[in-house]
PyMOL Python script that loads the backbone (N, CA, C, O; Angstrom):
from pymol import cmd

cmd.read_pdbstr("""\
ATOM      1  N   MET A   1      99.977 -58.570  -5.968  1.00  0.00           N
ATOM      2  CA  MET A   1     100.555 -57.323  -6.386  1.00  0.00           C
ATOM      3  C   MET A   1      99.483 -56.253  -6.322  1.00  0.00           C
ATOM      4  O   MET A   1      98.358 -56.464  -6.775  1.00  0.00           O
ATOM      5  N   LYS A   2      99.817 -55.145  -5.781  1.00  0.00           N
ATOM      6  CA  LYS A   2      98.930 -53.987  -5.769  1.00  0.00           C
ATOM      7  C   LYS A   2      99.406 -53.042  -6.866  1.00  0.00           C
ATOM      8  O   LYS A   2     100.591 -52.719  -6.948  1.00  0.00           O
ATOM      9  N   LEU A   3      98.482 -52.606  -7.701  1.00  0.00           N
ATOM     10  CA  LEU A   3      98.820 -51.723  -8.811  1.00  0.00           C
ATOM     11  C   LEU A   3      98.111 -50.398  -8.629  1.00  0.00           C
ATOM     12  O   LEU A   3      96.887 -50.362  -8.503  1.00  0.00           O
ATOM     13  N   CYS A   4      98.852 -49.325  -8.614  1.00  0.00           N
ATOM     14  CA  CYS A   4      98.277 -47.981  -8.539  1.00  0.00           C
ATOM     15  C   CYS A   4      98.601 -47.266  -9.843  1.00  0.00           C
ATOM     16  O   CYS A   4      99.730 -47.318 -10.329  1.00  0.00           O
ATOM     17  N   GLY A   5      97.605 -46.602 -10.397  1.00  0.00           N
ATOM     18  CA  GLY A   5      97.841 -45.879 -11.642  1.00  0.00           C
ATOM     19  C   GLY A   5      96.539 -45.514 -12.307  1.00  0.00           C
ATOM     20  O   GLY A   5      95.476 -45.534 -11.687  1.00  0.00           O
ATOM     21  N   ASP A   6      96.637 -45.182 -13.572  1.00  0.00           N
ATOM     22  CA  ASP A   6      95.501 -44.767 -14.378  1.00  0.00           C
ATOM     23  C   ASP A   6      94.707 -46.003 -14.810  1.00  0.00           C
ATOM     24  O   ASP A   6      95.204 -46.809 -15.597  1.00  0.00           O
ATOM     25  N   ALA A   7      93.502 -46.157 -14.313  1.00  0.00           N
ATOM     26  CA  ALA A   7      92.677 -47.339 -14.605  1.00  0.00           C
ATOM     27  C   ALA A   7      92.222 -47.382 -16.056  1.00  0.00           C
ATOM     28  O   ALA A   7      91.792 -48.431 -16.536  1.00  0.00           O
ATOM     29  N   GLU A   8      92.307 -46.268 -16.756  1.00  0.00           N
ATOM     30  CA  GLU A   8      91.913 -46.231 -18.161  1.00  0.00           C
ATOM     31  C   GLU A   8      93.113 -46.392 -19.095  1.00  0.00           C
ATOM     32  O   GLU A   8      92.962 -46.374 -20.316  1.00  0.00           O
ATOM     33  N   ASN A   9      94.298 -46.548 -18.515  1.00  0.00           N
ATOM     34  CA  ASN A   9      95.531 -46.774 -19.277  1.00  0.00           C
ATOM     35  C   ASN A   9      96.496 -47.536 -18.365  1.00  0.00           C
ATOM     36  O   ASN A   9      97.465 -46.966 -17.863  1.00  0.00           O
ATOM     37  N   ILE A  10      96.227 -48.813 -18.159  1.00  0.00           N
ATOM     38  CA  ILE A  10      96.959 -49.616 -17.175  1.00  0.00           C
ATOM     39  C   ILE A  10      98.363 -49.919 -17.699  1.00  0.00           C
ATOM     40  O   ILE A  10      98.520 -50.447 -18.800  1.00  0.00           O
ATOM     41  N   PRO A  11      99.388 -49.580 -16.901  1.00  0.00           N
ATOM     42  CA  PRO A  11     100.776 -49.741 -17.350  1.00  0.00           C
ATOM     43  C   PRO A  11     101.288 -51.179 -17.204  1.00  0.00           C
ATOM     44  O   PRO A  11     102.224 -51.433 -16.446  1.00  0.00           O
ATOM     45  N   ARG A  12     100.676 -52.104 -17.922  1.00  0.00           N
ATOM     46  CA  ARG A  12     101.094 -53.511 -17.921  1.00  0.00           C
ATOM     47  C   ARG A  12     100.978 -54.059 -19.341  1.00  0.00           C
ATOM     48  O   ARG A  12     100.188 -53.573 -20.151  1.00  0.00           O
ATOM     49  N   ARG A  13     101.794 -55.094 -19.625  1.00  0.00           N
ATOM     50  CA  ARG A  13     101.735 -55.746 -20.931  1.00  0.00           C
ATOM     51  C   ARG A  13     100.404 -56.468 -21.095  1.00  0.00           C
ATOM     52  O   ARG A  13      99.772 -56.852 -20.111  1.00  0.00           O
ATOM     53  N   SER A  14      99.990 -56.647 -22.325  1.00  0.00           N
ATOM     54  CA  SER A  14      98.779 -57.423 -22.623  1.00  0.00           C
ATOM     55  C   SER A  14      98.965 -58.859 -22.148  1.00  0.00           C
ATOM     56  O   SER A  14     100.055 -59.423 -22.239  1.00  0.00           O
ATOM     57  N   GLU A  15      97.881 -59.437 -21.641  1.00  0.00           N
ATOM     58  CA  GLU A  15      97.846 -60.822 -21.176  1.00  0.00           C
ATOM     59  C   GLU A  15      98.962 -61.132 -20.185  1.00  0.00           C
ATOM     60  O   GLU A  15      99.634 -62.157 -20.304  1.00  0.00           O
ATOM     61  N   SER A  16      99.164 -60.243 -19.201  1.00  0.00           N
ATOM     62  CA  SER A  16     100.252 -60.428 -18.237  1.00  0.00           C
ATOM     63  C   SER A  16      99.778 -60.597 -16.794  1.00  0.00           C
ATOM     64  O   SER A  16     100.602 -60.797 -15.900  1.00  0.00           O
ATOM     65  N   ILE A  17      98.470 -60.522 -16.548  1.00  0.00           N
ATOM     66  CA  ILE A  17      97.928 -60.565 -15.186  1.00  0.00           C
ATOM     67  C   ILE A  17      96.940 -61.725 -15.068  1.00  0.00           C
ATOM     68  O   ILE A  17      96.139 -61.953 -15.974  1.00  0.00           O
ATOM     69  N   ASP A  18      96.996 -62.459 -13.949  1.00  0.00           N
ATOM     70  CA  ASP A  18      96.100 -63.602 -13.733  1.00  0.00           C
ATOM     71  C   ASP A  18      94.730 -63.204 -13.193  1.00  0.00           C
ATOM     72  O   ASP A  18      93.734 -63.857 -13.503  1.00  0.00           O
ATOM     73  N   ALA A  19      94.665 -62.147 -12.394  1.00  0.00           N
ATOM     74  CA  ALA A  19      93.393 -61.771 -11.764  1.00  0.00           C
ATOM     75  C   ALA A  19      93.356 -60.276 -11.493  1.00  0.00           C
ATOM     76  O   ALA A  19      94.380 -59.649 -11.222  1.00  0.00           O
ATOM     77  N   VAL A  20      92.142 -59.716 -11.573  1.00  0.00           N
ATOM     78  CA  VAL A  20      91.915 -58.308 -11.236  1.00  0.00           C
ATOM     79  C   VAL A  20      90.700 -58.241 -10.325  1.00  0.00           C
ATOM     80  O   VAL A  20      89.657 -58.826 -10.619  1.00  0.00           O
ATOM     81  N   ILE A  21      90.843 -57.525  -9.219  1.00  0.00           N
ATOM     82  CA  ILE A  21      89.727 -57.273  -8.315  1.00  0.00           C
ATOM     83  C   ILE A  21      89.579 -55.759  -8.216  1.00  0.00           C
ATOM     84  O   ILE A  21      90.509 -55.065  -7.806  1.00  0.00           O
ATOM     85  N   ALA A  22      88.419 -55.256  -8.590  1.00  0.00           N
ATOM     86  CA  ALA A  22      88.154 -53.814  -8.568  1.00  0.00           C
ATOM     87  C   ALA A  22      86.972 -53.566  -7.630  1.00  0.00           C
ATOM     88  O   ALA A  22      85.833 -53.914  -7.941  1.00  0.00           O
ATOM     89  N   ILE A  23      87.259 -52.967  -6.491  1.00  0.00           N
ATOM     90  CA  ILE A  23      86.233 -52.724  -5.478  1.00  0.00           C
ATOM     91  C   ILE A  23      85.935 -51.231  -5.436  1.00  0.00           C
ATOM     92  O   ILE A  23      86.825 -50.416  -5.194  1.00  0.00           O
ATOM     93  N   SER A  24      84.677 -50.885  -5.673  1.00  0.00           N
ATOM     94  CA  SER A  24      84.225 -49.482  -5.640  1.00  0.00           C
ATOM     95  C   SER A  24      85.102 -48.590  -6.508  1.00  0.00           C
ATOM     96  O   SER A  24      85.564 -47.537  -6.067  1.00  0.00           O
ATOM     97  N   LEU A  25      85.324 -49.017  -7.733  1.00  0.00           N
ATOM     98  CA  LEU A  25      86.158 -48.270  -8.660  1.00  0.00           C
ATOM     99  C   LEU A  25      85.350 -47.692  -9.813  1.00  0.00           C
ATOM    100  O   LEU A  25      85.424 -46.495 -10.089  1.00  0.00           O
ATOM    101  N   LEU A  26      84.579 -48.540 -10.484  1.00  0.00           N
ATOM    102  CA  LEU A  26      83.942 -48.153 -11.747  1.00  0.00           C
ATOM    103  C   LEU A  26      83.041 -46.932 -11.631  1.00  0.00           C
ATOM    104  O   LEU A  26      82.989 -46.117 -12.552  1.00  0.00           O
ATOM    105  N   GLU A  27      82.337 -46.790 -10.526  1.00  0.00           N
ATOM    106  CA  GLU A  27      81.406 -45.666 -10.393  1.00  0.00           C
ATOM    107  C   GLU A  27      82.115 -44.321 -10.249  1.00  0.00           C
ATOM    108  O   GLU A  27      81.471 -43.273 -10.309  1.00  0.00           O
ATOM    109  N   HIS A  28      83.437 -44.341 -10.061  1.00  0.00           N
ATOM    110  CA  HIS A  28      84.198 -43.099  -9.891  1.00  0.00           C
ATOM    111  C   HIS A  28      84.954 -42.680 -11.150  1.00  0.00           C
ATOM    112  O   HIS A  28      85.598 -41.630 -11.165  1.00  0.00           O
ATOM    113  N   LEU A  29      84.881 -43.488 -12.201  1.00  0.00           N
ATOM    114  CA  LEU A  29      85.648 -43.208 -13.413  1.00  0.00           C
ATOM    115  C   LEU A  29      84.858 -42.396 -14.423  1.00  0.00           C
ATOM    116  O   LEU A  29      83.638 -42.521 -14.531  1.00  0.00           O
ATOM    117  N   HIS A  30      85.577 -41.565 -15.156  1.00  0.00           N
ATOM    118  CA  HIS A  30      84.966 -40.791 -16.237  1.00  0.00           C
ATOM    119  C   HIS A  30      84.537 -41.724 -17.374  1.00  0.00           C
ATOM    120  O   HIS A  30      83.494 -41.516 -17.994  1.00  0.00           O
ATOM    121  N   ASN A  31      85.354 -42.761 -17.645  1.00  0.00           N
ATOM    122  CA  ASN A  31      85.078 -43.681 -18.737  1.00  0.00           C
ATOM    123  C   ASN A  31      85.258 -45.129 -18.252  1.00  0.00           C
ATOM    124  O   ASN A  31      86.284 -45.746 -18.538  1.00  0.00           O
ATOM    125  N   PRO A  32      84.274 -45.678 -17.523  1.00  0.00           N
ATOM    126  CA  PRO A  32      84.425 -47.042 -17.005  1.00  0.00           C
ATOM    127  C   PRO A  32      84.569 -48.095 -18.101  1.00  0.00           C
ATOM    128  O   PRO A  32      85.211 -49.120 -17.872  1.00  0.00           O
ATOM    129  N   ARG A  33      84.001 -47.879 -19.268  1.00  0.00           N
ATOM    130  CA  ARG A  33      84.140 -48.832 -20.379  1.00  0.00           C
ATOM    131  C   ARG A  33      85.613 -48.984 -20.761  1.00  0.00           C
ATOM    132  O   ARG A  33      86.073 -50.098 -21.011  1.00  0.00           O
ATOM    133  N   LYS A  34      86.350 -47.887 -20.807  1.00  0.00           N
ATOM    134  CA  LYS A  34      87.776 -47.925 -21.139  1.00  0.00           C
ATOM    135  C   LYS A  34      88.533 -48.734 -20.086  1.00  0.00           C
ATOM    136  O   LYS A  34      89.437 -49.497 -20.428  1.00  0.00           O
ATOM    137  N   CYS A  35      88.183 -48.579 -18.834  1.00  0.00           N
ATOM    138  CA  CYS A  35      88.808 -49.348 -17.761  1.00  0.00           C
ATOM    139  C   CYS A  35      88.561 -50.842 -17.951  1.00  0.00           C
ATOM    140  O   CYS A  35      89.486 -51.643 -17.818  1.00  0.00           O
ATOM    141  N   LEU A  36      87.331 -51.221 -18.259  1.00  0.00           N
ATOM    142  CA  LEU A  36      87.008 -52.633 -18.473  1.00  0.00           C
ATOM    143  C   LEU A  36      87.755 -53.185 -19.685  1.00  0.00           C
ATOM    144  O   LEU A  36      88.184 -54.339 -19.670  1.00  0.00           O
ATOM    145  N   GLN A  37      87.913 -52.383 -20.724  1.00  0.00           N
ATOM    146  CA  GLN A  37      88.680 -52.811 -21.896  1.00  0.00           C
ATOM    147  C   GLN A  37      90.148 -53.032 -21.524  1.00  0.00           C
ATOM    148  O   GLN A  37      90.774 -53.987 -21.985  1.00  0.00           O
ATOM    149  N   GLU A  38      90.684 -52.158 -20.700  1.00  0.00           N
ATOM    150  CA  GLU A  38      92.065 -52.295 -20.250  1.00  0.00           C
ATOM    151  C   GLU A  38      92.242 -53.545 -19.387  1.00  0.00           C
ATOM    152  O   GLU A  38      93.236 -54.258 -19.523  1.00  0.00           O
ATOM    153  N   ILE A  39      91.288 -53.810 -18.510  1.00  0.00           N
ATOM    154  CA  ILE A  39      91.354 -55.020 -17.676  1.00  0.00           C
ATOM    155  C   ILE A  39      91.345 -56.256 -18.565  1.00  0.00           C
ATOM    156  O   ILE A  39      92.128 -57.180 -18.345  1.00  0.00           O
ATOM    157  N   ASN A  40      90.472 -56.286 -19.561  1.00  0.00           N
ATOM    158  CA  ASN A  40      90.436 -57.420 -20.482  1.00  0.00           C
ATOM    159  C   ASN A  40      91.746 -57.549 -21.259  1.00  0.00           C
ATOM    160  O   ASN A  40      92.182 -58.660 -21.560  1.00  0.00           O
ATOM    161  N   ARG A  41      92.363 -56.438 -21.579  1.00  0.00           N
ATOM    162  CA  ARG A  41      93.628 -56.461 -22.321  1.00  0.00           C
ATOM    163  C   ARG A  41      94.748 -57.079 -21.489  1.00  0.00           C
ATOM    164  O   ARG A  41      95.519 -57.886 -22.008  1.00  0.00           O
ATOM    165  N   ILE A  42      94.853 -56.720 -20.215  1.00  0.00           N
ATOM    166  CA  ILE A  42      95.977 -57.191 -19.407  1.00  0.00           C
ATOM    167  C   ILE A  42      95.771 -58.591 -18.832  1.00  0.00           C
ATOM    168  O   ILE A  42      96.737 -59.236 -18.424  1.00  0.00           O
ATOM    169  N   LEU A  43      94.514 -59.073 -18.793  1.00  0.00           N
ATOM    170  CA  LEU A  43      94.252 -60.405 -18.246  1.00  0.00           C
ATOM    171  C   LEU A  43      94.723 -61.504 -19.187  1.00  0.00           C
ATOM    172  O   LEU A  43      94.526 -61.437 -20.400  1.00  0.00           O
ATOM    173  N   ARG A  44      95.351 -62.517 -18.597  1.00  0.00           N
ATOM    174  CA  ARG A  44      95.728 -63.707 -19.361  1.00  0.00           C
ATOM    175  C   ARG A  44      94.465 -64.450 -19.761  1.00  0.00           C
ATOM    176  O   ARG A  44      93.416 -64.280 -19.140  1.00  0.00           O
ATOM    177  N   ASN A  45      94.563 -65.276 -20.799  1.00  0.00           N
ATOM    178  CA  ASN A  45      93.449 -66.105 -21.228  1.00  0.00           C
ATOM    179  C   ASN A  45      92.995 -66.961 -20.041  1.00  0.00           C
ATOM    180  O   ASN A  45      93.807 -67.652 -19.425  1.00  0.00           O
ATOM    181  N   GLY A  46      91.704 -66.914 -19.726  1.00  0.00           N
ATOM    182  CA  GLY A  46      91.171 -67.642 -18.582  1.00  0.00           C
ATOM    183  C   GLY A  46      91.371 -66.915 -17.260  1.00  0.00           C
ATOM    184  O   GLY A  46      91.104 -67.474 -16.196  1.00  0.00           O
ATOM    185  N   GLY A  47      91.843 -65.666 -17.323  1.00  0.00           N
ATOM    186  CA  GLY A  47      92.060 -64.870 -16.110  1.00  0.00           C
ATOM    187  C   GLY A  47      90.751 -64.617 -15.372  1.00  0.00           C
ATOM    188  O   GLY A  47      89.668 -64.874 -15.898  1.00  0.00           O
ATOM    189  N   TYR A  48      90.863 -64.121 -14.170  1.00  0.00           N
ATOM    190  CA  TYR A  48      89.730 -63.933 -13.271  1.00  0.00           C
ATOM    191  C   TYR A  48      89.558 -62.453 -12.995  1.00  0.00           C
ATOM    192  O   TYR A  48      90.529 -61.748 -12.718  1.00  0.00           O
ATOM    193  N   GLN A  49      88.308 -61.976 -13.071  1.00  0.00           N
ATOM    194  CA  GLN A  49      88.029 -60.577 -12.746  1.00  0.00           C
ATOM    195  C   GLN A  49      86.803 -60.503 -11.862  1.00  0.00           C
ATOM    196  O   GLN A  49      85.827 -61.225 -12.069  1.00  0.00           O
ATOM    197  N   SER A  50      86.859 -59.625 -10.875  1.00  0.00           N
ATOM    198  CA  SER A  50      85.756 -59.450  -9.942  1.00  0.00           C
ATOM    199  C   SER A  50      85.579 -57.961  -9.676  1.00  0.00           C
ATOM    200  O   SER A  50      86.555 -57.238  -9.479  1.00  0.00           O
ATOM    201  N   TYR A  51      84.325 -57.508  -9.673  1.00  0.00           N
ATOM    202  CA  TYR A  51      84.004 -56.093  -9.478  1.00  0.00           C
ATOM    203  C   TYR A  51      82.938 -55.958  -8.408  1.00  0.00           C
ATOM    204  O   TYR A  51      82.073 -56.822  -8.266  1.00  0.00           O
ATOM    205  N   SER A  52      83.003 -54.887  -7.670  1.00  0.00           N
ATOM    206  CA  SER A  52      81.865 -54.475  -6.854  1.00  0.00           C
ATOM    207  C   SER A  52      81.720 -52.972  -7.069  1.00  0.00           C
ATOM    208  O   SER A  52      82.706 -52.238  -7.124  1.00  0.00           O
ATOM    209  N   TYR A  53      80.493 -52.539  -7.185  1.00  0.00           N
ATOM    210  CA  TYR A  53      80.229 -51.121  -7.427  1.00  0.00           C
ATOM    211  C   TYR A  53      78.858 -50.776  -6.884  1.00  0.00           C
ATOM    212  O   TYR A  53      77.990 -51.638  -6.748  1.00  0.00           O
ATOM    213  N   GLN A  54      78.679 -49.522  -6.581  1.00  0.00           N
ATOM    214  CA  GLN A  54      77.423 -49.077  -6.015  1.00  0.00           C
ATOM    215  C   GLN A  54      76.623 -48.318  -7.060  1.00  0.00           C
ATOM    216  O   GLN A  54      77.143 -47.430  -7.736  1.00  0.00           O
ATOM    217  N   THR A  55      75.348 -48.680  -7.185  1.00  0.00           N
ATOM    218  CA  THR A  55      74.419 -47.954  -8.036  1.00  0.00           C
ATOM    219  C   THR A  55      73.274 -47.515  -7.134  1.00  0.00           C
ATOM    220  O   THR A  55      72.580 -48.350  -6.555  1.00  0.00           O
ATOM    221  N   SER A  56      73.081 -46.236  -7.018  1.00  0.00           N
ATOM    222  CA  SER A  56      72.094 -45.665  -6.092  1.00  0.00           C
ATOM    223  C   SER A  56      72.368 -46.183  -4.692  1.00  0.00           C
ATOM    224  O   SER A  56      73.405 -45.863  -4.111  1.00  0.00           O
ATOM    225  N   LYS A  57      71.456 -46.980  -4.135  1.00  0.00           N
ATOM    226  CA  LYS A  57      71.633 -47.483  -2.774  1.00  0.00           C
ATOM    227  C   LYS A  57      71.926 -48.985  -2.755  1.00  0.00           C
ATOM    228  O   LYS A  57      71.861 -49.621  -1.703  1.00  0.00           O
ATOM    229  N   THR A  58      72.246 -49.546  -3.919  1.00  0.00           N
ATOM    230  CA  THR A  58      72.459 -50.982  -4.032  1.00  0.00           C
ATOM    231  C   THR A  58      73.917 -51.280  -4.348  1.00  0.00           C
ATOM    232  O   THR A  58      74.514 -50.628  -5.204  1.00  0.00           O
ATOM    233  N   LEU A  59      74.491 -52.260  -3.664  1.00  0.00           N
ATOM    234  CA  LEU A  59      75.835 -52.714  -3.967  1.00  0.00           C
ATOM    235  C   LEU A  59      75.727 -53.896  -4.915  1.00  0.00           C
ATOM    236  O   LEU A  59      75.072 -54.889  -4.600  1.00  0.00           O
ATOM    237  N   SER A  60      76.362 -53.794  -6.065  1.00  0.00           N
ATOM    238  CA  SER A  60      76.320 -54.863  -7.059  1.00  0.00           C
ATOM    239  C   SER A  60      77.674 -55.550  -7.116  1.00  0.00           C
ATOM    240  O   SER A  60      78.710 -54.921  -6.900  1.00  0.00           O
ATOM    241  N   ARG A  61      77.661 -56.849  -7.409  1.00  0.00           N
ATOM    242  CA  ARG A  61      78.901 -57.611  -7.559  1.00  0.00           C
ATOM    243  C   ARG A  61      78.840 -58.406  -8.850  1.00  0.00           C
ATOM    244  O   ARG A  61      77.803 -58.975  -9.192  1.00  0.00           O
ATOM    245  N   THR A  62      79.952 -58.443  -9.559  1.00  0.00           N
ATOM    246  CA  THR A  62      80.069 -59.232 -10.773  1.00  0.00           C
ATOM    247  C   THR A  62      81.388 -59.980 -10.718  1.00  0.00           C
ATOM    248  O   THR A  62      82.430 -59.390 -10.429  1.00  0.00           O
ATOM    249  N   THR A  63      81.347 -61.267 -10.992  1.00  0.00           N
ATOM    250  CA  THR A  63      82.553 -62.078 -11.038  1.00  0.00           C
ATOM    251  C   THR A  63      82.488 -62.927 -12.298  1.00  0.00           C
ATOM    252  O   THR A  63      81.456 -63.528 -12.594  1.00  0.00           O
ATOM    253  N   CYS A  64      83.585 -62.976 -13.037  1.00  0.00           N
ATOM    254  CA  CYS A  64      83.590 -63.767 -14.263  1.00  0.00           C
ATOM    255  C   CYS A  64      85.011 -64.089 -14.681  1.00  0.00           C
ATOM    256  O   CYS A  64      85.972 -63.506 -14.178  1.00  0.00           O
ATOM    257  N   ASN A  65      85.128 -65.016 -15.601  1.00  0.00           N
ATOM    258  CA  ASN A  65      86.412 -65.339 -16.202  1.00  0.00           C
ATOM    259  C   ASN A  65      86.601 -64.485 -17.434  1.00  0.00           C
ATOM    260  O   ASN A  65      85.628 -64.163 -18.117  1.00  0.00           O
ATOM    261  N   ALA A  66      87.815 -64.114 -17.730  1.00  0.00           N
ATOM    262  CA  ALA A  66      88.128 -63.289 -18.887  1.00  0.00           C
ATOM    263  C   ALA A  66      88.128 -64.151 -20.139  1.00  0.00           C
ATOM    264  O   ALA A  66      88.297 -65.364 -20.019  1.00  0.00           O
ATOM    265  N   PRO A  67      87.950 -63.603 -21.322  1.00  0.00           N
ATOM    266  CA  PRO A  67      87.603 -62.202 -21.500  1.00  0.00           C
ATOM    267  C   PRO A  67      86.098 -61.984 -21.458  1.00  0.00           C
ATOM    268  O   PRO A  67      85.325 -62.862 -21.842  1.00  0.00           O
ATOM    269  N   THR A  68      85.694 -60.838 -21.001  1.00  0.00           N
ATOM    270  CA  THR A  68      84.302 -60.438 -21.004  1.00  0.00           C
ATOM    271  C   THR A  68      84.064 -59.631 -22.272  1.00  0.00           C
ATOM    272  O   THR A  68      84.822 -58.708 -22.568  1.00  0.00           O
ATOM    273  N   THR A  69      83.048 -59.959 -23.004  1.00  0.00           N
ATOM    274  CA  THR A  69      82.731 -59.220 -24.220  1.00  0.00           C
ATOM    275  C   THR A  69      82.003 -57.937 -23.847  1.00  0.00           C
ATOM    276  O   THR A  69      81.006 -57.964 -23.125  1.00  0.00           O
ATOM    277  N   LEU A  70      82.504 -56.826 -24.338  1.00  0.00           N
ATOM    278  CA  LEU A  70      81.901 -55.527 -24.057  1.00  0.00           C
ATOM    279  C   LEU A  70      81.121 -55.079 -25.284  1.00  0.00           C
ATOM    280  O   LEU A  70      81.663 -55.013 -26.387  1.00  0.00           O
ATOM    281  N   ALA A  71      79.867 -54.778 -25.086  1.00  0.00           N
ATOM    282  CA  ALA A  71      79.046 -54.279 -26.190  1.00  0.00           C
ATOM    283  C   ALA A  71      79.486 -52.875 -26.533  1.00  0.00           C
ATOM    284  O   ALA A  71      79.835 -52.097 -25.645  1.00  0.00           O
ATOM    285  N   THR A  72      79.475 -52.549 -27.793  1.00  0.00           N
ATOM    286  CA  THR A  72      79.825 -51.202 -28.219  1.00  0.00           C
ATOM    287  C   THR A  72      78.564 -50.429 -28.534  1.00  0.00           C
ATOM    288  O   THR A  72      77.584 -50.991 -29.022  1.00  0.00           O
ATOM    289  N   THR A  73      78.594 -49.139 -28.253  1.00  0.00           N
ATOM    290  CA  THR A  73      77.424 -48.311 -28.520  1.00  0.00           C
ATOM    291  C   THR A  73      77.648 -47.450 -29.719  1.00  0.00           C
ATOM    292  O   THR A  73      76.766 -46.680 -30.100  1.00  0.00           O
TER     293      THR A  73
END
""", "prot")
cmd.dss("prot")
cmd.show_as("cartoon", "prot")
cmd.util.cbc("prot")
cmd.orient("prot")
């Protein structure tokens, strides 16, 4: 399924998605932390999430099983 919409307010029920792949998304968001919180909210227990994002001239990749704990500042 391809989902288009607001990445900081994903229009899906909690724990309703098996996997999320976000390619070159986070570096373009005003609030990437909110997006990651939303991804964790919609992922089913044991769901899969994968990200790629660019920082300066380096492409970074992160892959993990949900939920990912987000540190608060």
